[in-house]
C-alpha positions, 0 to 999 in steps of 0.5 A: 501500501501507498501513501500518496504525498503533496508536496508544496515549495513556497518562498519568501516574500521580497525583503528590505534587504533584497531591495538593497542587494544585500546578502540575508542567508543568516538574518532574519531581514522584514518583508518588504510592501512588495513582500507582505503583498507576495505573502499574503497573495499565496496566504490566498492562493493556498487557502483556495487551493483547497489543500490542507497541508500537515506539516509546515516547515 
């Protein structure tokens, strides 16, 4: 018997450091206004899809 899983990959939104072309790998940087809009839209798309994740990381 096999179990089916769905993997959803979601990239972070644009950050204030992305806009300055700075490396952001080790620091938690605030999202820019654009990034907040991107995150909001990603949440809307996930909700509209009807998928209900069992695990988020």
